[in-house]
Z-matrix of the N, CA and C atoms (Angstrom, degrees):
N
C 1 1.438
C 2 1.585 1 106.89
N 3 1.380 2 114.20 1 129.24
C 4 1.420 3 116.74 2 174.05
C 5 1.514 4 116.09 3 -75.08
N 6 1.332 5 111.36 4 169.38
C 7 1.509 6 112.47 5 179.66
C 8 1.490 7 115.43 6 -73.43
N 9 1.303 8 114.60 7 -14.32
C 10 1.536 9 119.91 8 -179.35
C 11 1.500 10 111.66 9 -86.65
N 12 1.305 11 117.71 10 -10.69
C 13 1.539 12 119.88 11 -178.03
C 14 1.528 13 107.99 12 -76.94
N 15 1.340 14 113.27 13 141.92
C 16 1.420 15 121.42 14 176.43
C 17 1.534 16 108.46 15 -84.14
N 18 1.326 17 116.21 16 124.23
C 19 1.460 18 118.59 17 174.56
C 20 1.472 19 112.32 18 -86.87
N 21 1.267 20 117.31 19 125.82
C 22 1.478 21 123.60 20 -179.30
C 23 1.575 22 110.51 21 -90.48
N 24 1.244 23 117.82 22 153.73
C 25 1.449 24 121.87 23 178.16
C 26 1.502 25 114.35 24 -55.17
N 27 1.361 26 118.42 25 -31.30
C 28 1.368 27 124.24 26 -174.47
C 29 1.550 28 109.11 27 -88.45
N 30 1.340 29 120.35 28 -3.08
C 31 1.404 30 123.04 29 172.78
C 32 1.512 31 111.93 30 -74.61
N 33 1.345 32 119.73 31 172.30
C 34 1.413 33 120.59 32 174.77
C 35 1.521 34 114.04 33 -57.89
N 36 1.265 35 113.54 34 130.66
C 37 1.528 36 118.02 35 176.61
C 38 1.429 37 112.73 36 -98.47
N 39 1.356 38 119.69 37 160.55
C 40 1.439 39 126.32 38 -174.79
C 41 1.557 40 109.49 39 -54.75
N 42 1.257 41 119.19 40 129.12
C 43 1.463 42 124.65 41 178.07
C 44 1.549 43 114.70 42 81.92
N 45 1.285 44 118.11 43 7.81
C 46 1.429 45 120.38 44 179.73
C 47 1.557 46 110.56 45 -94.28
N 48 1.314 47 114.09 46 123.61
C 49 1.487 48 119.03 47 179.05
C 50 1.493 49 112.46 48 -71.34
N 51 1.364 50 114.15 49 166.40
C 52 1.407 51 123.07 50 -179.62
C 53 1.568 52 108.07 51 -57.16
N 54 1.293 53 113.81 52 -46.69
C 55 1.489 54 125.74 53 -177.76
C 56 1.519 55 110.09 54 -59.76
N 57 1.320 56 114.91 55 -47.80
C 58 1.490 57 121.47 56 -179.82
C 59 1.633 58 110.16 57 -59.79
N 60 1.409 59 107.80 58 -45.84
C 61 1.446 60 115.09 59 179.61
C 62 1.482 61 111.34 60 -61.21
N 63 1.325 62 118.64 61 -40.15
C 64 1.434 63 123.94 62 -178.28
C 65 1.535 64 110.21 63 -65.00
N 66 1.399 65 118.03 64 -44.91
C 67 1.428 66 122.00 65 173.33
C 68 1.490 67 113.53 66 -59.69
N 69 1.317 68 113.89 67 -48.56
C 70 1.507 69 115.02 68 175.48
C 71 1.446 70 117.48 69 -54.98
N 72 1.405 71 111.64 70 -42.10
C 73 1.553 72 117.99 71 178.36
C 74 1.455 73 109.49 72 -60.70
N 75 1.291 74 119.94 73 -47.54
C 76 1.554 75 120.71 74 173.24
C 77 1.448 76 115.30 75 -53.02
N 78 1.326 77 117.65 76 -43.97
C 79 1.486 78 124.98 77 -177.80
C 80 1.551 79 104.09 78 -66.49
N 81 1.317 80 117.83 79 -52.72
C 82 1.513 81 121.73 80 -174.59
C 83 1.507 82 110.49 81 -58.40
N 84 1.375 83 117.20 82 -43.22
C 85 1.444 84 122.56 83 -172.00
C 86 1.608 85 109.05 84 -77.34
N 87 1.292 86 123.37 85 -1.85
C 88 1.505 87 125.74 86 172.55
C 89 1.447 88 110.91 87 -70.76
N 90 1.320 89 122.71 88 -17.45
C 91 1.448 90 127.88 89 178.66
C 92 1.448 91 115.31 90 80.65
N 93 1.242 92 120.54 91 -163.87
C 94 1.407 93 128.06 92 -170.03
C 95 1.555 94 113.44 93 -61.34
N 96 1.247 95 121.36 94 -25.60
C 97 1.462 96 128.16 95 179.07
C 98 1.514 97 112.17 96 -92.83
N 99 1.319 98 115.45 97 18.11
C 100 1.509 99 120.78 98 -176.50
C 101 1.588 100 109.72 99 -68.95
N 102 1.296 101 111.33 100 151.81
C 103 1.501 102 116.98 101 170.37
C 104 1.460 103 107.91 102 -152.53
N 105 1.349 104 116.92 103 152.21
C 106 1.450 105 120.52 104 178.65
C 107 1.596 106 109.30 105 -60.28
N 108 1.341 107 115.03 106 -46.39
C 109 1.396 108 115.15 107 179.67
C 110 1.472 109 116.28 108 -58.80
N 111 1.367 110 118.19 109 -41.65
C 112 1.427 111 119.08 110 -179.21
C 113 1.540 112 108.97 111 -65.97
N 114 1.320 113 118.38 112 -43.21
C 115 1.487 114 123.82 113 -179.81
C 116 1.626 115 107.27 114 -63.39
N 117 1.264 116 118.98 115 -42.24
C 118 1.519 117 120.74 116 -176.78
C 119 1.544 118 104.04 117 -65.26
N 120 1.353 119 119.99 118 -45.41
C 121 1.561 120 120.74 119 -178.80
C 122 1.533 121 107.81 120 -65.31
N 123 1.269 122 120.51 121 -39.95
C 124 1.455 123 123.32 122 -176.92
C 125 1.457 124 114.27 123 -64.06
N 126 1.331 125 115.93 124 -34.92
C 127 1.529 126 119.66 125 -172.97
C 128 1.537 127 109.85 126 -110.07
N 129 1.298 128 116.30 127 -1.49
C 130 1.526 129 123.92 128 175.38
C 131 1.560 130 114.33 129 67.51
N 132 1.340 131 110.61 130 47.67
C 133 1.469 132 116.98 131 173.93
C 134 1.546 133 107.83 132 -125.43
N 135 1.349 134 121.64 133 167.52
C 136 1.429 135 121.59 134 179.97
C 137 1.542 136 111.88 135 -75.94
N 138 1.288 137 114.68 136 147.25
C 139 1.507 138 117.30 137 176.45
C 140 1.503 139 108.02 138 -61.32
N 141 1.354 140 117.21 139 -39.58
C 142 1.498 141 121.23 140 -179.73
C 143 1.417 142 113.81 141 -57.68
N 144 1.383 143 120.28 142 -37.05
C 145 1.412 144 121.17 143 177.50
C 146 1.511 145 110.82 144 -65.80
N 147 1.366 146 119.44 145 -40.43
C 148 1.470 147 121.01 146 179.42
C 149 1.449 148 111.26 147 -71.27
N 150 1.396 149 119.65 148 -31.98
C 151 1.448 150 122.22 149 177.75
C 152 1.577 151 106.93 150 -64.12
N 153 1.343 152 121.43 151 -44.01
C 154 1.496 153 123.50 152 177.85
C 155 1.527 154 109.01 153 -61.17
N 156 1.224 155 118.03 154 -51.76
C 157 1.526 156 120.89 155 179.94
C 158 1.513 157 111.34 156 -62.54
N 159 1.276 158 118.10 157 -36.42
C 160 1.490 159 120.49 158 176.04
C 161 1.490 160 109.05 159 -63.59
N 162 1.277 161 118.55 160 -44.65
C 163 1.541 162 119.30 161 -179.44
C 164 1.487 163 112.49 162 -68.31
N 165 1.327 164 114.58 163 -42.05
C 166 1.509 165 122.81 164 -178.03
C 167 1.442 166 111.40 165 -61.32
N 168 1.411 167 117.75 166 -43.05
C 169 1.459 168 122.71 167 -170.83
C 170 1.456 169 114.13 168 -115.90
N 171 1.318 170 116.21 169 22.54
C 172 1.593 171 122.68 170 170.64
C 173 1.570 172 109.69 171 57.48
N 174 1.296 173 121.41 172 44.16
C 175 1.443 174 122.50 173 -175.23
C 176 1.542 175 110.30 174 -57.75
N 177 1.352 176 117.05 175 -41.30
C 178 1.478 177 119.09 176 -174.06
C 179 1.560 178 110.95 177 -63.66
N 180 1.360 179 117.40 178 -45.86
C 181 1.433 180 125.10 179 178.01
C 182 1.506 181 105.12 180 -58.98
N 183 1.296 182 118.55 181 -49.01
C 184 1.397 183 118.04 182 -173.86
C 185 1.509 184 117.41 183 -68.70
N 186 1.323 185 119.10 184 -33.18
C 187 1.431 186 124.19 185 175.43
C 188 1.603 187 111.07 186 -70.47
N 189 1.232 188 114.94 187 -37.83
C 190 1.465 189 120.35 188 172.88
C 191 1.584 190 109.32 189 -57.71
N 192 1.332 191 118.36 190 -51.49
C 193 1.482 192 118.66 191 179.44
C 194 1.475 193 108.86 192 -67.24
N 195 1.285 194 121.48 193 -32.89
C 196 1.525 195 121.46 194 175.52
C 197 1.559 196 109.60 195 -65.58
N 198 1.324 197 117.77 196 -45.01
C 199 1.484 198 120.56 197 179.01
C 200 1.499 199 111.72 198 -64.97
N 201 1.313 200 118.28 199 -37.61
C 202 1.492 201 119.14 200 174.75
C 203 1.529 202 111.66 201 -61.32
N 204 1.299 203 115.76 202 -45.99
C 205 1.440 204 120.26 203 178.97
C 206 1.475 205 112.08 204 -62.86
N 207 1.376 206 119.52 205 -43.62
C 208 1.354 207 120.26 206 175.54
C 209 1.472 208 114.40 207 -60.07
N 210 1.373 209 118.25 208 -41.41
C 211 1.380 210 120.06 209 -179.88
C 212 1.549 211 114.40 210 -67.68
N 213 1.355 212 119.10 211 -33.10
C 214 1.444 213 124.65 212 175.15
C 215 1.529 214 106.29 213 -67.10
N 216 1.293 215 119.96 214 -40.77
C 217 1.454 216 118.30 215 -174.49
C 218 1.551 217 105.94 216 -72.61
N 219 1.431 218 122.45 217 -34.10
C 220 1.418 219 118.25 218 177.10
C 221 1.448 220 109.73 219 -67.57
N 222 1.309 221 122.66 220 -34.36
C 223 1.469 222 122.55 221 177.29
C 224 1.472 223 111.39 222 -64.72
N 225 1.314 224 119.60 223 -43.60
C 226 1.475 225 124.38 224 178.00
C 227 1.551 226 107.11 225 -61.39
N 228 1.223 227 118.31 226 -46.93
C 229 1.529 228 119.51 227 177.31
C 230 1.463 229 115.11 228 -59.07
N 231 1.352 230 110.28 229 -45.31
C 232 1.494 231 116.61 230 176.62
C 233 1.443 232 115.53 231 -56.87
N 234 1.426 233 114.46 232 -50.35
C 235 1.561 234 117.63 233 171.88
C 236 1.422 235 113.95 234 -52.18
N 237 1.356 236 119.28 235 -43.48
C 238 1.423 237 120.78 236 -170.82
C 239 1.626 238 104.52 237 -69.94
N 240 1.302 239 116.33 238 -41.42
C 241 1.449 240 119.18 239 178.45
C 242 1.433 241 111.47 240 -64.86
N 243 1.343 242 122.51 241 -34.73
C 244 1.508 243 123.94 242 175.62
C 245 1.512 244 107.75 243 -67.28
N 246 1.337 245 121.11 244 -41.81
C 247 1.466 246 121.91 245 177.30
C 248 1.494 247 110.62 246 -57.24
N 249 1.361 248 115.89 247 -47.73
C 250 1.404 249 118.66 248 179.26
C 251 1.465 250 112.90 249 -63.69
N 252 1.289 251 120.13 250 -40.30
C 253 1.504 252 125.38 251 177.27
C 254 1.627 253 111.53 252 -58.64
N 255 1.341 254 111.89 253 -46.19
C 256 1.493 255 118.94 254 176.88
C 257 1.566 256 110.90 255 -57.67
N 258 1.360 257 115.06 256 -46.79
C 259 1.405 258 117.69 257 -179.45
C 260 1.468 259 111.58 258 -64.16
N 261 1.397 260 118.26 259 -40.75
C 262 1.392 261 122.09 260 -176.35
C 263 1.525 262 108.97 261 -65.88
N 264 1.391 263 116.30 262 -42.86
C 265 1.452 264 121.43 263 -178.80
C 266 1.602 265 109.34 264 -68.30
N 267 1.278 266 116.56 265 -36.36
C 268 1.423 267 117.16 266 177.88
C 269 1.557 268 111.76 267 -67.69
N 270 1.354 269 117.47 268 -31.29
C 271 1.454 270 118.44 269 177.94
C 272 1.528 271 110.29 270 -72.74
N 273 1.331 272 112.16 271 -37.46
C 274 1.488 273 115.73 272 178.47
C 275 1.546 274 111.21 273 -68.60
N 276 1.328 275 118.78 274 -35.08
C 277 1.447 276 122.69 275 179.08
C 278 1.536 277 112.20 276 -65.68
N 279 1.409 278 112.85 277 -41.78
C 280 1.375 279 119.35 278 177.58
C 281 1.520 280 111.65 279 -65.79
N 282 1.248 281 122.24 280 -41.37
C 283 1.404 282 125.18 281 171.61
C 284 1.509 283 113.47 282 -56.41
N 285 1.292 284 115.50 283 -45.43
C 286 1.501 285 122.94 284 178.33
C 287 1.485 286 110.11 285 -58.70
N 288 1.326 287 111.48 286 -41.02
C 289 1.502 288 117.61 287 -176.79
C 290 1.490 289 110.55 288 -66.61
N 291 1.371 290 113.43 289 -44.29
C 292 1.540 291 120.90 290 -179.84
C 293 1.520 292 106.92 291 -58.61
N 294 1.355 293 119.06 292 -42.87
C 295 1.454 294 122.97 293 -175.86
C 296 1.512 295 110.20 294 -64.44
N 297 1.377 296 112.54 295 -47.53
C 298 1.410 297 115.65 296 -177.95
C 299 1.618 298 109.82 297 -65.99
N 300 1.298 299 114.06 298 -39.35
C 301 1.479 300 117.19 299 -179.50
C 302 1.508 301 106.81 300 -63.93
N 303 1.294 302 125.61 301 -37.33
C 304 1.392 303 126.75 302 173.76
C 305 1.469 304 113.93 303 -53.78
N 306 1.365 305 111.29 304 -46.43
C 307 1.408 306 120.97 305 -179.99
C 308 1.564 307 111.89 306 -62.95
N 309 1.311 308 114.66 307 -47.34
C 310 1.500 309 120.11 308 178.39
C 311 1.441 310 110.79 309 -61.96
N 312 1.376 311 120.09 310 -44.07
C 313 1.487 312 123.06 311 -179.80
C 314 1.563 313 108.82 312 -60.52
N 315 1.350 314 116.52 313 -31.19
C 316 1.441 315 118.43 314 -173.81
C 317 1.500 316 112.85 315 -76.09
N 318 1.342 317 113.36 316 -16.17
C 319 1.521 318 123.30 317 178.45
C 320 1.595 319 112.14 318 -62.89
N 321 1.214 320 116.03 319 130.47
C 322 1.483 321 118.60 320 176.58
C 323 1.499 322 107.36 321 -97.25
N 324 1.380 323 113.02 322 130.04
C 325 1.534 324 117.23 323 179.58
C 326 1.541 325 112.21 324 -56.62
N 327 1.411 326 116.46 325 -31.89
C 328 1.411 327 118.52 326 -176.39
C 329 1.574 328 107.63 327 -72.62
N 330 1.229 329 123.23 328 -25.76
C 331 1.454 330 123.87 329 -176.70
C 332 1.514 331 112.35 330 -82.63
N 333 1.298 332 116.05 331 -14.75
C 334 1.467 333 120.61 332 -178.95
C 335 1.546 334 111.29 333 -82.42
N 336 1.287 335 112.39 334 130.50
C 337 1.513 336 111.48 335 172.67
C 338 1.447 337 111.97 336 -76.28
N 339 1.331 338 120.62 337 164.98
C 340 1.457 339 119.13 338 -178.33
C 341 1.518 340 113.14 339 -60.56
N 342 1.298 341 114.77 340 -35.39
C 343 1.462 342 119.50 341 178.35
C 344 1.538 343 111.13 342 -64.48
N 345 1.432 344 114.09 343 -43.09
C 346 1.456 345 117.07 344 177.62
C 347 1.420 346 115.13 345 -61.05
N 348 1.398 347 110.57 346 -44.91
C 349 1.507 348 117.16 347 178.70
C 350 1.494 349 115.22 348 -59.56
N 351 1.315 350 113.89 349 -41.78
C 352 1.468 351 118.24 350 175.99
C 353 1.559 352 112.45 351 -66.57
N 354 1.251 353 115.23 352 -37.59
C 355 1.433 354 116.30 353 177.89
C 356 1.540 355 111.41 354 -67.30
N 357 1.344 356 116.42 355 -48.93
C 358 1.458 357 117.69 356 177.06
C 359 1.574 358 110.42 357 -56.87
N 360 1.336 359 119.45 358 -37.44
C 361 1.487 360 120.17 359 179.94
C 362 1.501 361 105.61 360 -64.06
N 363 1.348 362 117.57 361 -48.03
C 364 1.505 363 123.24 362 -177.68
C 365 1.549 364 108.87 363 -52.99
N 366 1.322 365 115.00 364 -54.51
C 367 1.455 366 121.15 365 178.81
C 368 1.511 367 114.67 366 -60.00
N 369 1.213 368 117.35 367 -39.28
C 370 1.514 369 119.98 368 177.20
C 371 1.523 370 109.20 369 -66.50
N 372 1.324 371 123.35 370 -43.39
C 373 1.360 372 126.84 371 179.69
C 374 1.543 373 109.65 372 -62.56
N 375 1.253 374 112.09 373 -47.17
C 376 1.598 375 120.44 374 -177.49
C 377 1.543 376 109.09 375 -60.91
N 378 1.241 377 117.07 376 -44.10
C 379 1.463 378 123.48 377 -173.88
C 380 1.584 379 106.30 378 -74.12
N 381 1.350 380 118.58 379 -38.94
C 382 1.510 381 114.90 380 177.50
C 383 1.443 382 107.82 381 -66.57
N 384 1.388 383 122.40 382 -40.13
C 385 1.461 384 122.22 383 -178.20
C 386 1.546 385 111.89 384 -62.12
N 387 1.323 386 114.65 385 -44.53
C 388 1.439 387 122.38 386 176.14
C 389 1.518 388 113.21 387 -55.72
N 390 1.323 389 112.69 388 -49.98
C 391 1.558 390 120.29 389 -178.64
C 392 1.476 391 110.08 390 -61.96
N 393 1.334 392 120.00 391 -28.92
C 394 1.505 393 122.91 392 178.35
C 395 1.440 394 113.25 393 -96.57
N 396 1.379 395 117.26 394 6.60
C 397 1.504 396 119.98 395 172.17
C 398 1.492 397 112.65 396 76.72
N 399 1.345 398 118.23 397 20.76
C 400 1.461 399 123.44 398 -175.07
C 401 1.601 400 103.83 399 -103.33
N 402 1.282 401 116.65 400 140.65
C 403 1.451 402 121.57 401 -176.55
C 404 1.529 403 106.84 402 -62.55
N 405 1.270 404 117.55 403 149.73
C 406 1.457 405 122.47 404 173.80
C 407 1.506 406 117.29 405 -96.34
N 408 1.358 407 113.40 406 -13.44
C 409 1.527 408 118.43 407 -178.85
C 410 1.530 409 106.41 408 -144.13
N 411 1.322 410 115.41 409 155.16
C 412 1.390 411 122.30 410 172.21
C 413 1.549 412 105.67 411 -127.34
N 414 1.298 413 113.46 412 121.98
C 415 1.520 414 116.26 413 -176.96
C 416 1.484 415 107.44 414 -119.77
N 417 1.296 416 115.70 415 123.38
C 418 1.432 417 123.48 416 -177.78
C 419 1.532 418 110.62 417 -73.48
N 420 1.343 419 119.15 418 132.55
C 421 1.362 420 126.26 419 -175.02
C 422 1.627 421 112.24 420 -68.47
N 423 1.298 422 117.82 421 -28.37
C 424 1.422 423 119.39 422 175.57
C 425 1.539 424 106.92 423 -159.64
N 426 1.363 425 114.44 424 165.03
C 427 1.503 426 118.40 425 -175.34
C 428 1.592 427 109.06 426 -69.60
N 429 1.396 428 115.49 427 -19.54
C 430 1.417 429 115.62 428 -174.60
C 431 1.633 430 107.61 429 -105.05
N 432 1.308 431 120.22 430 -2.60
C 433 1.419 432 123.92 431 -176.68
C 434 1.459 433 107.57 432 -115.29
N 435 1.399 434 114.35 433 119.66
C 436 1.472 435 118.73 434 -179.09
C 437 1.491 436 113.62 435 -85.36
N 438 1.361 437 118.19 436 0.32
C 439 1.399 438 118.90 437 170.05
C 440 1.479 439 113.79 438 -67.53
N 441 1.390 440 117.54 439 147.55
C 442 1.432 441 116.23 440 -179.64
C 443 1.426 442 111.15 441 -124.15
N 444 1.269 443 119.07 442 162.18
C 445 1.507 444 124.77 443 169.97
C 446 1.526 445 109.50 444 -107.24
N 447 1.303 446 116.26 445 122.66
C 448 1.506 447 118.99 446 -177.90
C 449 1.515 448 107.19 447 -76.83
N 450 1.307 449 111.87 448 138.93
C 451 1.434 450 117.16 449 178.91
C 452 1.537 451 106.50 450 -105.70
N 453 1.249 452 117.63 451 117.03
C 454 1.484 453 123.49 452 -178.63
C 455 1.582 454 106.18 453 -122.05
N 456 1.356 455 115.54 454 126.24
C 457 1.583 456 120.78 455 -178.46
C 458 1.468 457 109.37 456 -74.39
N 459 1.191 458 115.25 457 145.98
C 460 1.521 459 121.62 458 172.46
C 461 1.574 460 104.55 459 -87.40
N 462 1.341 461 113.88 460 -176.54
C 463 1.426 462 119.86 461 -171.93
C 464 1.525 463 110.45 462 -67.93
N 465 1.248 464 122.61 463 -36.47
C 466 1.448 465 129.18 464 -178.78
C 467 1.512 466 105.84 465 -69.32
N 468 1.316 467 120.27 466 -46.65
C 469 1.501 468 122.81 467 179.91
C 470 1.536 469 111.16 468 -62.85
N 471 1.387 470 112.37 469 -42.07
C 472 1.456 471 118.41 470 176.99
C 473 1.504 472 113.90 471 -60.44
N 474 1.381 473 117.42 472 -40.62
C 475 1.372 474 117.88 473 175.65
C 476 1.581 475 112.15 474 -69.14
N 477 1.183 476 116.27 475 -29.07
C 478 1.484 477 116.14 476 176.24
C 479 1.545 478 109.37 477 -71.61
N 480 1.308 479 113.85 478 -40.61
C 481 1.541 480 113.94 479 175.21
C 482 1.497 481 111.86 480 -62.02
N 483 1.333 482 114.57 481 -38.97
C 484 1.447 483 114.41 482 -175.11
C 485 1.581 484 109.73 483 -70.58
N 486 1.288 485 118.78 484 -32.22
C 487 1.453 486 127.01 485 177.26
C 488 1.566 487 106.89 486 -62.16
N 489 1.345 488 113.96 487 -46.84
C 490 1.512 489 117.00 488 -179.90
C 491 1.520 490 109.53 489 -65.60
N 492 1.292 491 119.39 490 -37.35
C 493 1.421 492 123.32 491 178.35
C 494 1.494 493 111.07 492 -60.96
N 495 1.356 494 118.94 493 -45.54
C 496 1.472 495 121.86 494 177.51
C 497 1.516 496 112.54 495 -64.82
N 498 1.377 497 112.94 496 -38.60
C 499 1.516 498 111.67 497 173.65
C 500 1.535 499 115.48 498 -61.16
N 501 1.367 500 112.76 499 -39.36
C 502 1.426 501 118.94 500 174.87
C 503 1.543 502 110.97 501 -56.70
N 504 1.292 503 116.97 502 -42.40
C 505 1.431 504 120.97 503 179.24
C 506 1.524 505 110.92 504 -63.27
N 507 1.301 506 116.65 505 -39.81
C 508 1.519 507 118.82 506 177.02
C 509 1.457 508 110.48 507 -59.24
N 510 1.342 509 117.88 508 -41.11
C 511 1.473 510 126.66 509 -179.58
C 512 1.545 511 113.75 510 -63.46
N 513 1.324 512 116.11 511 -30.42
C 514 1.410 513 118.43 512 -174.21
C 515 1.541 514 111.70 513 -99.16
N 516 1.317 515 117.37 514 -13.42
C 517 1.477 516 122.56 515 -174.17
C 518 1.566 517 105.36 516 -84.90
């Protein structure tokens, strides 16, 4: 080990034998449900021996530090995986939009019935408003109260609206 390496609490401590480090490593690697009893049984040594080694070489403090580090690493890995997922989903969404736009551009205004044209316009306006975070409907709370409650769709409702829009496109094409 060079002098520039950072020594972690779960690394070999001063005065710890190779055998003690091996036993500690087995104990450490059993994870959050570890116990001295289970480790002793698994490797065929007495629990009392592990208790002495644990007290002598601060196993409990060392495994807590190890568990914290492992949890932090899992969180970092999870955030990286989430960023990758978001990028992948955005790329798929962009591709889906391009395909839908190709289909819409292929529609001829002459072949659309007035009802289909109005429906397409309605869907287009609704989707634009949703994508900009603007409510699609205003609902009065009572007949005497002019105040309104904005209706904003969540992701699942937006997906449902988009599916219905694509079905409408199928009908007019």
